[in-house]
N, C-alpha and C positions, 0 to 999 in steps of 0.2 A: 695594244696590238692592233695593226691595220687589218682591214678586211682581206687584203691580199695575203698578209701573213697568216691569218687564220685559216684561209682556204688552203694554203700550202701545208700547214701543219695537219689539217684534216685529211688531205690527200695522202700524205706520208703515213699517217696512222692507218688509213684504210688499206694502203698497199701492204703494210706490215701484217695487218690482220689477214689479208688474203694469202700471204705467204705462209703464215702459220696454219691456215685452214687447208692449204694444199698439201701439207705434210712435209714440206722441205724446211730445214732449219740450218742457218749458217751461224757458227759459234761467234758470239760477240764478247763473251767473257771467258775466263779460264775454266769454269765448271758448267756442266749442263745437267739438268735433272728434268726428266719428262716421263709421262705416263700415257699409255695407249689402251683403249678398250679393245679386247680381242676375244675370240672364241677358241676353244680347245682345238688342237690339231694344226695350228699355224706354225710358222718358222720365224725365229729371230736370227737375222744375219748380221754379223759384225765383221767388217773387212777393214783392217787398219794397218798402216805402215809400221806401227810399234805399239807396245803396251800390253800389260797383263789383262787377262779377261777372267772374271769370276761370275758364274751363274748361280742363282739361288732359285728355289721354287717356293711358291706360296699359294694359299687357297683363294686366289682371286683370278678373275678372267680379265686380267690386265697385264701388260708388260711395263715395268718401271725401269727406267734407264738412269744411271748415274755415271757421268763421264767426267773424270778429274783431270786437271792440268792439261787443258787442250791448247795452251799457248803454243803457237808455231804450227798448228794443224788446221786444215780446213775440214770441218765436220758437217756432214749432211745426214739427216734423219728423215726417213719417210715410212709411210704405212700404206699397204695395199691389201684390203680385206683383213684377214687375220694375221697377215705377215708384216713384220717390222724389220726395217733395214737400216744399218748404220754404216756409213762410209767415212773413214778418217784418213786424209792424205796429208803428208808432211809438206809444208810450204817450202821447205828447203830441198825438196826433190829426192824422193826415194830413200832407201835405207841408209846410204852413206851420208845423207844430209840431215839425218834425224839428230845425231849427237846424243846427249844424255837426256833424252826425253823421259818425262815421268807420267806421260798420259796413261790412264788406266780406265777400265770398264767394269762396272758392276751392274748386273741385270737381274731382276726378279721376273720369273715367267710362271705361267700355270704348270701344274704337275703333268699335264698331258700337252706337250709342246715339243717341237723340234728346234735344234740350234745348229747353225752353220757358222763356225768361228774361224777367222784367219787373221794372224798377227805376224808382223815381221820381227818381233822381238819381245817375248814375254811369256810367262806361265799361263796355262789355261786350266781352269777348274770347273767341272760340271757335276752337280749332285745326282741323286737318283731321279729319274724321270721316265715318262712314257713318250717316246718319240725318237726320231733318228738324230744321231750326234755326229757332226763333222768337226774335228778340232785340228788345226794346222798352225804350227808356229816355227819360225826359223831359229829360235833360241830360247827354249824354256821347257820346263816340266809340264806334263799333261796328267791330270787326275780326273778320272771319270767314275761315277758311282754305278749303281745297278741300273741297267737300261732295258726297257722293253722296246726294242727297235734295233736298227743296225748302227754300228759304230765304226767311224774312220778316224784314226788318230795318227798324226804325222809331225815329227819334230826333228830338226837338224842338230839339236844339242841338248838333250835332256832325257829323263826317265819317263816311261809311260806306265800308268797304273789304271786298270779298268776292272770294275767289279763283275758281278754276274750279268750276262747279257742274254736276253731272249731275242735272238737274231744272229746276224753275222758280225764279225769283228775283223778289221784290218788295222794292224799297228806297225808303224815303221819309224825308227829312229837311227840316226847316224852316230849317236854317242851316249848311250845309256841302256840300262836294263829294261825289260818289259815283263809286267805281271798282268795276266788276265785271269778272271774267275771262271766259273762254269759258263759255257757258251752252247746254246741249243742248236746253232747253225754252224757255219764254217768259221774257222779261226786261223788268221795268218799273222805271224810275228816275225819281224825282220830287224836286226840291229847289227851295226858294225863294231860295237864295243860294249857288250854287257851280257848278263845272264837272262835267260827266258824261262818264265814259269807260267804254265797254263793249267787250268783245271780240266774237268771233263768237257768234251764237246760232242754234239750230236751229229755233226757233219765232218768234212775234211779238216785236218789240222796240219798246218805247215809252219815250221819254226826254223829260222836260220840266223846264226850269229857267227861273227868272225873272231870273237874273243870272250867266250863265256860258257857256262854250263847250261843245259837244257833239262828241265824237269816238267813233265806233263802227266795229266791223268788219263782216263779212258778216252778212246776215240771212237766216234760213231761210224767212221768210214775210213778213208785213206789217211795215213799218218806219215809225214816226211819230216825228219829232224836232221839238221846239219850244223856242225860247229867245227871251227878250225882250231879251237883251243880249250876244250872242256869235256866234262863227263855228261853222258846222256842217260836219263832215267824216264821210262814211260810205262804207263798202265796198259791194260788190255785194249786191243784195237779190233773192231769188227771188220775192218778192211785190212789191206796190206799195210805193214809198217816197215819204213825204211829209215835206218839210223846210220849216220856217217859222222865220224870225228877224226881229226888228225892228231889229237893229243889228249886222249882221255879214255876212261872205261865206258862200257855200254851195259845198262841193266834194263831188260825188257820183260814185262809180264807176258807178252806174246800176242798172237794174232789169230783171228778166226780163219784167215786166208793164207797169209805168207809173211815171213820175216826175213829181212835183209839187214845185216849189221856189219859195218866195216870200220875199223880203227887202225891207225898207224902206230899207236903207242899205248895200248891198254888191254884190259881184260874184256871178255864178252860173256854175259850171262842171259840166257833166255829160259823163262820158267815153263812156257807151254806154247804149243802151236797146233792148230788143226790143219795146217798146210805145210808147205816147204819151209825149211830154215836154211839160209845161207849166211855163214859167218866167216869173216876174214880179218885177221889181225897180224901185224908185222912184229909185234913185241909184247904178247901176253897170252894168257890161258883162255880156253873157251869151255863153257859149261852149258849144256843144252838138256832140258828136261821135257818129258812128255810131248814128244814131237810125233804128230800123226800124219806124216808125210815125209818126203825125201829130205835128207840132211846132207849138207855140204859144208865142211868146216876145214879151215886152213890157217895155220899159224907158223911163223918162222922162228918163234922162240918161246914155246910154252906147252903145257899139257892140254889135252882135249878129253873131256868127259861128256859123252852124249848118250841120250836114252831114247830109243824108239818105242813109242807106246803102242799098245794093242789097238787095232781098229777093225771095223767090220767093212765088208764090201771090197770091191776091186779098185785099189789105188796104189800108187807108187810108194814103196817102203824101202827104197834103196838108200845106202849110206856111203858117203866118201869122207874119210877123216885123214888129214895129212899134217904132220908137224915135222919140223927139222930138228927139234931138240926138246922132247918131253914125252911123258907117258901118254898112251892112248887107251881109253876105256870106252867100250861100247856096251850098252845094256839092251838086250833083245828079249822080247816076249818068248816064253818057252815054246810056244806053238807056231812061231813065225817061220815061214818058209823062206829060206835064204841061201845064197851061195857066198861063202866067205873067202876073201883073199886078203891075207895079212902078210905084209913085208916089213921085216925089222932089219934095217941096214946097220952093220956093226963096222965102225972104223977105228974103234979103240976098245981095249978090254978092261974089265974091272974084276974085283973079287966077286965071284958068284955069277959073273957074266949077266947077259940080258936074256929075257925069256918072253915067250908068248904063253900067257895063262888063259885057259879056255874052259867053260862049263859045257861045251858042245864037242862031239867027237870030230877032231880035225887031224889031218896028216901034217905033222910038223917035222921039218928037216932043215939041215944046214947045207947051203950050196958051197961051191968051190971057193967063193970069195969070203966065206965065213958069215954071210947073211943068214938070218933065220926066216923061213917061210912057212906059212900056215895055210892050208887049203882044205875045203870041205863043203859038202852040201848038208844043210840043216832041214829036217822035215821034208826031205825029197828035193831040196833046192828051190831057188826062186829069186827074190830080189838080191841084187849084187850088193855085198857089203865089203868095201875096200878100205883097208887100214894100213897106214904107212908112218913109220917114225925112224929116227936115227939115234942110236946109242941110248935107248930107253926101253921100257917094257910095254907090251900090249896086253890088255885085259879084255876078254870077251865073256860077258856075264849074262847068265839066264835069269830073267825076272818073271814073276807070276803074270799071266795074262790079265 
């Protein structure tokens, strides 16, 4: 070897060493394996045009990266303090130039560490860890364990599953179900095509799906649930609860503040409320129990059975129940002061006819059109209780205070 050749080789080797020390790596082979010393609390960022991403935790203050099948990708890896960043770009230009790439990422991180993961096509898996989690994929399933920190999960084509989270959660998918565990903060779940299941939350809870059922636990604040094609079930909410479905039943434990339930094709059941209850259905029955506030219930095709619970203090205890085709039952505390107005419209007769049954003294009479009317003040009169049905019976029941 000549002196000039030796000098050139030494220069090339030195430049390569400087590049490695600077933290930048350009893939020269199909696979890459590297480790970085870090402290707890850093962030691993992976930003790739494609590829599945799997994160593992270990009892080491290091990040270990294994990147497979990098052929056709420019891969750059860098470190800044406790943070490690991976950037993988397709040499063929964007998502449509990737073809059938098999690139994949496996990383081991400390148990206290954050991850920010973005891939244009692959599943993402994150185990239990302490740190914030961001997971975004354009085509795959997302699985995240129990997290102490905030979670953001977004996929355009897969299911999202998240364990218990001590923080806030935002989950969004255009084509799959969403399952979240218990969340101490706010929880938001949005999907265009799947069921949503959420545990208990300490903050606001928002769930929206265009094609599935919604089942949630207790809410620490405001709860809003909306589906265009399924049944809604919800636990007790400390804030107001709003449930809306165009094609299913609604079952609610109730609210400390207010309940609003609306369905175009199912039954509504509310177990309890310490505030107002508003219930509306175009094709089902309504059952309301233990309401300590005003009740408004309306259905075009079913029975209504509502109970006004006893309460202390000066608050609105009015009731308005209306159905076009079913029995109406109102249960009133024996000592409640109310003014009752009951209208039973009769457009067809049956054997035994239709009646207003009441435990309270009312004046009941039939008008010139054959409709049956009930009027009267209970305990001196007070909150207006309005009852209306067609070709069915009305029951006004006294219950113990």
